[in-house]
SELUM-169091 format. One record per residue (C-alpha): residue number from 1; residue in three letters; x negated, y negated, z. Coordinates in nm, 4 decimals. Layout:
<recs>
<rec><n>NUM</n><res>ALA</res><x>X</x><y>Y</y><z>Z</z></rec>
...
</recs>
This chain:
<recs>
<rec><n>1</n><res>MET</res><x>10.1527</x><y>4.8163</y><z>6.7620</z></rec>
<rec><n>2</n><res>THR</res><x>10.5322</x><y>4.7366</y><z>6.8113</z></rec>
<rec><n>3</n><res>LEU</res><x>10.7875</x><y>5.0187</y><z>6.8779</z></rec>
<rec><n>4</n><res>ASP</res><x>10.9358</x><y>4.9480</y><z>6.5200</z></rec>
<rec><n>5</n><res>GLU</res><x>10.5697</x><y>5.0056</y><z>6.3480</z></rec>
<rec><n>6</n><res>LEU</res><x>10.5013</x><y>5.3191</y><z>6.5665</z></rec>
<rec><n>7</n><res>ASP</res><x>10.8815</x><y>5.4328</y><z>6.4417</z></rec>
<rec><n>8</n><res>GLU</res><x>10.7089</x><y>5.4438</y><z>6.0794</z></rec>
<rec><n>9</n><res>LEU</res><x>10.4813</x><y>5.6814</y><z>6.1858</z></rec>
<rec><n>10</n><res>ASP</res><x>10.5273</x><y>6.0775</y><z>6.1234</z></rec>
<rec><n>11</n><res>ALA</res><x>10.4373</x><y>6.2014</y><z>6.5220</z></rec>
<rec><n>12</n><res>ALA</res><x>10.5731</x><y>6.5705</y><z>6.4175</z></rec>
<rec><n>13</n><res>SER</res><x>10.5415</x><y>6.6692</y><z>6.0783</z></rec>
<rec><n>14</n><res>TRP</res><x>10.1885</x><y>6.8462</y><z>6.1685</z></rec>
<rec><n>15</n><res>LYS</res><x>10.3615</x><y>7.1167</y><z>6.3726</z></rec>
<rec><n>16</n><res>ARG</res><x>10.4986</x><y>7.2345</y><z>6.0630</z></rec>
<rec><n>17</n><res>PRO</res><x>10.2366</x><y>7.1934</y><z>5.7646</z></rec>
<rec><n>18</n><res>TRP</res><x>10.4025</x><y>7.4480</y><z>5.5157</z></rec>
<rec><n>19</n><res>ALA</res><x>10.7662</x><y>7.3466</y><z>5.5699</z></rec>
<rec><n>20</n><res>ASP</res><x>10.7688</x><y>7.1621</y><z>5.1958</z></rec>
<rec><n>21</n><res>LEU</res><x>10.6855</x><y>7.5072</y><z>5.0534</z></rec>
<rec><n>22</n><res>ASP</res><x>10.9360</x><y>7.7423</y><z>5.2755</z></rec>
<rec><n>23</n><res>ASP</res><x>11.2907</x><y>7.7366</y><z>5.1121</z></rec>
<rec><n>24</n><res>GLU</res><x>11.4194</x><y>7.8812</y><z>5.4324</z></rec>
<rec><n>25</n><res>ALA</res><x>11.2798</x><y>7.5933</y><z>5.6956</z></rec>
<rec><n>26</n><res>VAL</res><x>11.5697</x><y>7.4442</y><z>5.8611</z></rec>
<rec><n>27</n><res>GLU</res><x>11.5446</x><y>7.0455</y><z>5.7470</z></rec>
<rec><n>28</n><res>MET</res><x>11.3630</x><y>6.8755</y><z>6.0157</z></rec>
<rec><n>29</n><res>ASP</res><x>11.5571</x><y>6.5738</y><z>6.1753</z></rec>
<rec><n>30</n><res>LEU</res><x>11.3670</x><y>6.2531</y><z>6.1068</z></rec>
<rec><n>31</n><res>GLU</res><x>11.4893</x><y>6.1448</y><z>6.4547</z></rec>
<rec><n>32</n><res>TYR</res><x>11.2529</x><y>6.4064</y><z>6.6029</z></rec>
<rec><n>33</n><res>ASN</res><x>10.9811</x><y>6.3108</y><z>6.3891</z></rec>
<rec><n>34</n><res>ARG</res><x>10.9518</x><y>5.9535</y><z>6.5535</z></rec>
<rec><n>35</n><res>VAL</res><x>10.7322</x><y>5.8540</y><z>6.8539</z></rec>
<rec><n>36</n><res>LEU</res><x>10.9332</x><y>5.9645</y><z>7.2150</z></rec>
<rec><n>37</n><res>THR</res><x>10.9908</x><y>5.6510</y><z>7.3900</z></rec>
<rec><n>38</n><res>LEU</res><x>11.0974</x><y>5.6879</y><z>7.7608</z></rec>
<rec><n>39</n><res>ARG</res><x>11.4129</x><y>5.5687</y><z>7.6870</z></rec>
<rec><n>40</n><res>ARG</res><x>11.4599</x><y>5.8506</y><z>7.4292</z></rec>
<rec><n>41</n><res>LEU</res><x>11.3485</x><y>6.1293</y><z>7.6661</z></rec>
<rec><n>42</n><res>LEU</res><x>11.5875</x><y>5.9814</y><z>7.9671</z></rec>
<rec><n>43</n><res>GLU</res><x>11.8619</x><y>6.0147</y><z>7.6869</z></rec>
<rec><n>44</n><res>VAL</res><x>11.7505</x><y>6.3854</y><z>7.6346</z></rec>
<rec><n>45</n><res>VAL</res><x>11.7298</x><y>6.4759</y><z>7.9564</z></rec>
<rec><n>46</n><res>ARG</res><x>12.0846</x><y>6.3088</y><z>8.0751</z></rec>
<rec><n>47</n><res>ASP</res><x>12.2440</x><y>6.4892</y><z>7.7798</z></rec>
<rec><n>48</n><res>TYR</res><x>12.0893</x><y>6.8184</y><z>7.8508</z></rec>
<rec><n>49</n><res>ASP</res><x>12.2939</x><y>7.1299</y><z>7.9424</z></rec>
<rec><n>50</n><res>ARG</res><x>12.1190</x><y>7.1775</y><z>8.2577</z></rec>
<rec><n>51</n><res>PRO</res><x>11.9673</x><y>6.9768</y><z>8.5479</z></rec>
<rec><n>52</n><res>VAL</res><x>11.6065</x><y>6.8528</y><z>8.4452</z></rec>
<rec><n>53</n><res>ARG</res><x>11.3397</x><y>6.6621</y><z>8.6901</z></rec>
<rec><n>54</n><res>LEU</res><x>11.1087</x><y>6.4272</y><z>8.5561</z></rec>
<rec><n>55</n><res>ALA</res><x>10.7751</x><y>6.3155</y><z>8.6815</z></rec>
<rec><n>56</n><res>ILE</res><x>10.7080</x><y>5.9516</y><z>8.5672</z></rec>
<rec><n>57</n><res>GLU</res><x>10.3147</x><y>5.8342</y><z>8.6036</z></rec>
<rec><n>58</n><res>THR</res><x>10.2539</x><y>5.4606</y><z>8.5877</z></rec>
<rec><n>59</n><res>LYS</res><x>9.9227</x><y>5.3974</y><z>8.4637</z></rec>
<rec><n>60</n><res>HIS</res><x>9.6655</x><y>5.1717</y><z>8.6137</z></rec>
<rec><n>61</n><res>PRO</res><x>9.4803</x><y>4.9540</y><z>8.5689</z></rec>
<rec><n>62</n><res>THR</res><x>9.6898</x><y>4.7742</y><z>8.3232</z></rec>
<rec><n>63</n><res>ARG</res><x>9.6773</x><y>4.4080</y><z>8.2266</z></rec>
<rec><n>64</n><res>TYR</res><x>10.0483</x><y>4.4007</y><z>8.2719</z></rec>
<rec><n>65</n><res>ALA</res><x>10.0093</x><y>4.4795</y><z>8.6685</z></rec>
<rec><n>66</n><res>GLY</res><x>10.3975</x><y>4.4731</y><z>8.8220</z></rec>
<rec><n>67</n><res>LEU</res><x>10.5578</x><y>4.4472</y><z>8.4829</z></rec>
<rec><n>68</n><res>VAL</res><x>10.5007</x><y>4.8190</y><z>8.4522</z></rec>
<rec><n>69</n><res>GLU</res><x>10.7155</x><y>4.9219</y><z>8.7397</z></rec>
<rec><n>70</n><res>ARG</res><x>10.9745</x><y>4.6918</y><z>8.6910</z></rec>
<rec><n>71</n><res>LYS</res><x>11.0508</x><y>4.7831</y><z>8.3944</z></rec>
<rec><n>72</n><res>LEU</res><x>11.0439</x><y>5.1341</y><z>8.4716</z></rec>
<rec><n>73</n><res>VAL</res><x>11.3160</x><y>5.0536</y><z>8.7719</z></rec>
<rec><n>74</n><res>GLU</res><x>11.5001</x><y>4.8455</y><z>8.5341</z></rec>
<rec><n>75</n><res>LEU</res><x>11.5406</x><y>5.1427</y><z>8.2983</z></rec>
<rec><n>76</n><res>LEU</res><x>11.6161</x><y>5.4100</y><z>8.5532</z></rec>
<rec><n>77</n><res>GLN</res><x>11.9147</x><y>5.1751</y><z>8.6709</z></rec>
<rec><n>78</n><res>GLU</res><x>12.0663</x><y>5.1602</y><z>8.3456</z></rec>
<rec><n>79</n><res>PHE</res><x>12.1073</x><y>5.5349</y><z>8.3878</z></rec>
<rec><n>80</n><res>GLY</res><x>12.1859</x><y>5.5308</y><z>8.7655</z></rec>
<rec><n>81</n><res>TRP</res><x>11.8905</x><y>5.6929</y><z>8.8581</z></rec>
<rec><n>82</n><res>THR</res><x>11.7414</x><y>5.5169</y><z>9.1037</z></rec>
<rec><n>83</n><res>GLY</res><x>11.8985</x><y>5.6320</y><z>9.4232</z></rec>
<rec><n>84</n><res>SER</res><x>11.7945</x><y>5.9707</y><z>9.6253</z></rec>
<rec><n>85</n><res>ASP</res><x>11.9848</x><y>6.1850</y><z>9.3886</z></rec>
<rec><n>86</n><res>ALA</res><x>11.7651</x><y>6.0518</y><z>9.0684</z></rec>
<rec><n>87</n><res>PRO</res><x>11.6322</x><y>6.3408</y><z>8.8693</z></rec>
<rec><n>88</n><res>VAL</res><x>11.2716</x><y>6.1222</y><z>8.9094</z></rec>
<rec><n>89</n><res>THR</res><x>10.9779</x><y>6.1139</y><z>9.0821</z></rec>
<rec><n>90</n><res>VAL</res><x>10.7796</x><y>5.8444</y><z>9.0343</z></rec>
<rec><n>91</n><res>MET</res><x>10.3747</x><y>5.9213</y><z>9.0721</z></rec>
<rec><n>92</n><res>SER</res><x>10.0761</x><y>5.6957</y><z>9.0317</z></rec>
<rec><n>93</n><res>PHE</res><x>9.7103</x><y>5.6768</y><z>9.1626</z></rec>
<rec><n>94</n><res>SER</res><x>9.7700</x><y>5.3291</y><z>9.2680</z></rec>
<rec><n>95</n><res>ALA</res><x>9.9398</x><y>5.2717</y><z>9.5969</z></rec>
<rec><n>96</n><res>LEU</res><x>10.0014</x><y>4.9214</y><z>9.5037</z></rec>
<rec><n>97</n><res>ALA</res><x>10.1957</x><y>5.0210</y><z>9.2040</z></rec>
<rec><n>98</n><res>LEU</res><x>10.4119</x><y>5.2901</y><z>9.4268</z></rec>
<rec><n>99</n><res>ASN</res><x>10.4698</x><y>4.9795</y><z>9.6932</z></rec>
<rec><n>100</n><res>ARG</res><x>10.6043</x><y>4.7770</y><z>9.3739</z></rec>
<rec><n>101</n><res>VAL</res><x>10.8620</x><y>5.0788</y><z>9.3125</z></rec>
<rec><n>102</n><res>ALA</res><x>10.9320</x><y>5.1527</y><z>9.6624</z></rec>
<rec><n>103</n><res>ARG</res><x>11.0487</x><y>4.7557</y><z>9.6931</z></rec>
<rec><n>104</n><res>LEU</res><x>11.2580</x><y>4.7528</y><z>9.3848</z></rec>
<rec><n>105</n><res>ALA</res><x>11.4237</x><y>5.1341</y><z>9.4444</z></rec>
<rec><n>106</n><res>PRO</res><x>11.3379</x><y>5.2113</y><z>9.8129</z></rec>
<rec><n>107</n><res>ASP</res><x>11.5107</x><y>5.5651</y><z>9.7636</z></rec>
<rec><n>108</n><res>LEU</res><x>11.3210</x><y>5.6947</y><z>9.4696</z></rec>
<rec><n>109</n><res>GLU</res><x>11.0990</x><y>6.0127</y><z>9.5462</z></rec>
<rec><n>110</n><res>LEU</res><x>10.7041</x><y>5.8739</y><z>9.4948</z></rec>
<rec><n>111</n><res>VAL</res><x>10.3931</x><y>6.0668</y><z>9.4717</z></rec>
<rec><n>112</n><res>LEU</res><x>10.0208</x><y>5.8958</y><z>9.5715</z></rec>
<rec><n>113</n><res>LEU</res><x>9.7889</x><y>6.0859</y><z>9.3387</z></rec>
<rec><n>114</n><res>VAL</res><x>9.4659</x><y>6.1376</y><z>9.4822</z></rec>
<rec><n>115</n><res>GLU</res><x>9.1807</x><y>6.2777</y><z>9.2991</z></rec>
<rec><n>116</n><res>GLY</res><x>8.7809</x><y>6.3486</y><z>9.3841</z></rec>
<rec><n>117</n><res>ALA</res><x>8.6415</x><y>6.2550</y><z>9.7034</z></rec>
<rec><n>118</n><res>THR</res><x>8.8686</x><y>5.9615</y><z>9.8250</z></rec>
<rec><n>119</n><res>PRO</res><x>8.8098</x><y>6.0008</y><z>10.2257</z></rec>
<rec><n>120</n><res>TRP</res><x>9.1420</x><y>6.1406</y><z>10.4030</z></rec>
<rec><n>121</n><res>THR</res><x>9.1509</x><y>5.8278</y><z>10.5922</z></rec>
<rec><n>122</n><res>MET</res><x>9.2059</x><y>5.6030</y><z>10.3014</z></rec>
<rec><n>123</n><res>ILE</res><x>9.4549</x><y>5.8285</y><z>10.1598</z></rec>
<rec><n>124</n><res>HIS</res><x>9.6686</x><y>5.8241</y><z>10.4843</z></rec>
<rec><n>125</n><res>GLY</res><x>9.6245</x><y>5.4941</y><z>10.4933</z></rec>
<rec><n>126</n><res>MET</res><x>9.7800</x><y>5.4482</y><z>10.1673</z></rec>
<rec><n>127</n><res>LEU</res><x>10.0429</x><y>5.6753</y><z>10.2067</z></rec>
<rec><n>128</n><res>ARG</res><x>10.3888</x><y>5.5326</y><z>10.3116</z></rec>
<rec><n>129</n><res>PRO</res><x>10.6683</x><y>5.7270</y><z>10.5322</z></rec>
<rec><n>130</n><res>GLY</res><x>10.8560</x><y>5.9686</y><z>10.3049</z></rec>
<rec><n>131</n><res>TRP</res><x>10.5845</x><y>5.9648</y><z>10.0031</z></rec>
<rec><n>132</n><res>ILE</res><x>10.4416</x><y>6.2859</y><z>9.8624</z></rec>
<rec><n>133</n><res>VAL</res><x>10.0733</x><y>6.3703</y><z>9.8343</z></rec>
<rec><n>134</n><res>GLY</res><x>9.9970</x><y>6.4289</y><z>9.4660</z></rec>
<rec><n>135</n><res>PRO</res><x>9.6098</x><y>6.6084</y><z>9.5021</z></rec>
<rec><n>136</n><res>GLY</res><x>9.4591</x><y>6.7345</y><z>9.1812</z></rec>
<rec><n>137</n><res>VAL</res><x>9.4171</x><y>7.0980</y><z>9.2053</z></rec>
<rec><n>138</n><res>GLU</res><x>9.0379</x><y>7.1032</y><z>9.1897</z></rec>
<rec><n>139</n><res>THR</res><x>9.0267</x><y>6.8352</y><z>9.4775</z></rec>
<rec><n>140</n><res>LEU</res><x>9.2375</x><y>7.0836</y><z>9.6775</z></rec>
<rec><n>141</n><res>ARG</res><x>9.0128</x><y>7.3983</y><z>9.6140</z></rec>
<rec><n>142</n><res>GLU</res><x>8.6958</x><y>7.1891</y><z>9.6854</z></rec>
<rec><n>143</n><res>ARG</res><x>8.8490</x><y>7.0052</y><z>9.9996</z></rec>
<rec><n>144</n><res>PRO</res><x>8.9332</x><y>7.2572</y><z>10.2793</z></rec>
<rec><n>145</n><res>ARG</res><x>8.9810</x><y>6.9844</y><z>10.5228</z></rec>
<rec><n>146</n><res>LEU</res><x>9.1957</x><y>6.7874</y><z>10.2888</z></rec>
<rec><n>147</n><res>ARG</res><x>9.3881</x><y>7.1304</y><z>10.2681</z></rec>
<rec><n>148</n><res>ARG</res><x>9.3834</x><y>7.1825</y><z>10.6411</z></rec>
<rec><n>149</n><res>ARG</res><x>9.5206</x><y>6.8253</y><z>10.6875</z></rec>
<rec><n>150</n><res>LEU</res><x>9.8075</x><y>6.8566</y><z>10.4474</z></rec>
<rec><n>151</n><res>VAL</res><x>9.9157</x><y>7.1805</y><z>10.5659</z></rec>
<rec><n>152</n><res>GLU</res><x>9.8934</x><y>7.0764</y><z>10.9559</z></rec>
<rec><n>153</n><res>GLY</res><x>10.0363</x><y>6.7250</y><z>10.8885</z></rec>
<rec><n>154</n><res>GLY</res><x>10.3529</x><y>6.8795</y><z>10.7102</z></rec>
<rec><n>155</n><res>TYR</res><x>10.2940</x><y>6.6836</y><z>10.4265</z></rec>
<rec><n>156</n><res>ARG</res><x>10.5206</x><y>6.7115</y><z>10.1018</z></rec>
<rec><n>157</n><res>VAL</res><x>10.2732</x><y>6.7980</y><z>9.8173</z></rec>
<rec><n>158</n><res>HIS</res><x>10.2724</x><y>6.8069</y><z>9.4544</z></rec>
<rec><n>159</n><res>VAL</res><x>9.9657</x><y>6.9554</y><z>9.2538</z></rec>
<rec><n>160</n><res>TRP</res><x>9.8519</x><y>6.8692</y><z>8.9720</z></rec>
<rec><n>161</n><res>ILE</res><x>9.6837</x><y>7.0304</y><z>8.7092</z></rec>
<rec><n>162</n><res>VAL</res><x>9.7860</x><y>7.3577</y><z>8.7800</z></rec>
<rec><n>163</n><res>ASN</res><x>9.7527</x><y>7.6091</y><z>8.4789</z></rec>
<rec><n>164</n><res>THR</res><x>9.5891</x><y>7.9297</y><z>8.6188</z></rec>
<rec><n>165</n><res>ALA</res><x>9.6952</x><y>8.2400</y><z>8.8025</z></rec>
<rec><n>166</n><res>ASP</res><x>9.4394</x><y>8.1475</y><z>9.0595</z></rec>
<rec><n>167</n><res>GLN</res><x>9.5224</x><y>7.7849</y><z>9.0934</z></rec>
<rec><n>168</n><res>LEU</res><x>9.8798</x><y>7.8819</y><z>9.1248</z></rec>
<rec><n>169</n><res>ALA</res><x>9.7974</x><y>8.1710</y><z>9.4225</z></rec>
<rec><n>170</n><res>LEU</res><x>9.6350</x><y>7.8408</y><z>9.6009</z></rec>
<rec><n>171</n><res>CYS</res><x>9.8958</x><y>7.6363</y><z>9.5741</z></rec>
<rec><n>172</n><res>GLN</res><x>10.1248</x><y>7.9155</y><z>9.6904</z></rec>
<rec><n>173</n><res>GLN</res><x>9.8741</x><y>8.0006</y><z>9.9710</z></rec>
<rec><n>174</n><res>LEU</res><x>9.9493</x><y>7.6347</y><z>10.1063</z></rec>
<rec><n>175</n><res>GLY</res><x>10.3224</x><y>7.6121</y><z>10.0458</z></rec>
<rec><n>176</n><res>VAL</res><x>10.3243</x><y>7.3551</y><z>9.7952</z></rec>
<rec><n>177</n><res>GLU</res><x>10.6388</x><y>7.2134</y><z>9.6963</z></rec>
<rec><n>178</n><res>ALA</res><x>10.5870</x><y>7.1492</y><z>9.2966</z></rec>
<rec><n>179</n><res>VAL</res><x>10.2887</x><y>7.2138</y><z>9.0869</z></rec>
<rec><n>180</n><res>ILE</res><x>10.2341</x><y>6.9976</y><z>8.7288</z></rec>
<rec><n>181</n><res>THR</res><x>10.0962</x><y>7.1980</y><z>8.4339</z></rec>
<rec><n>182</n><res>ASP</res><x>9.9991</x><y>7.2019</y><z>8.0894</z></rec>
<rec><n>183</n><res>ARG</res><x>10.1438</x><y>7.5762</y><z>8.0596</z></rec>
<rec><n>184</n><res>PRO</res><x>10.4942</x><y>7.5739</y><z>8.1883</z></rec>
<rec><n>185</n><res>GLY</res><x>10.5954</x><y>7.8689</y><z>8.0224</z></rec>
<rec><n>186</n><res>HIS</res><x>10.2879</x><y>8.0507</y><z>8.1606</z></rec>
<rec><n>187</n><res>ILE</res><x>10.3149</x><y>7.9376</y><z>8.4770</z></rec>
<rec><n>188</n><res>ARG</res><x>10.6867</x><y>8.0087</y><z>8.5079</z></rec>
<rec><n>189</n><res>ARG</res><x>10.5928</x><y>8.3917</y><z>8.3773</z></rec>
<rec><n>190</n><res>LEU</res><x>10.3722</x><y>8.3783</y><z>8.6957</z></rec>
<rec><n>191</n><res>LEU</res><x>10.6323</x><y>8.2803</y><z>8.8960</z></rec>
<rec><n>192</n><res>ASP</res><x>10.8939</x><y>8.4949</y><z>8.8051</z></rec>
<rec><n>193</n><res>GLY</res><x>10.6683</x><y>8.7879</y><z>8.7968</z></rec>
</recs>
């Protein structure tokens, strides 16, 4: 579908199924019902009343190959977010995609996502200086040798998808720099508590 076709869809009213029957319900902004594009998300982050960081993942394989990274960097350039101070981290399981981003915006923070049984020699061979390693939490749990290499090698580590207290504890024990979660409120309470 085109973006215009997607904008005709209602992407949010399901969150308030009884709003039509509630005389006191706040009128929902029609803009809120639209599909959230990356541009709209970047505008929200830019205009928010406090700093917000974004982790943007490029998905591969795709038939559009390098166009994904080129369009992403062009959009980030419009916001002035391609320098080392950008509130954006770009992540991918594809080292090729990250290399494309690095060529277009060499100062952006990049995370090579890792999952499963990918051998350390392959991971190490794909990493470029300054890149962050992004293993899945289950990969960290199941691969003690990988954990040891990351800690002993002094790598910056961002772990996905950390949703439980046990997973967070493992990350804290390893000195992980950032966690990605489906449950930000829960993880925030654990960190604050």
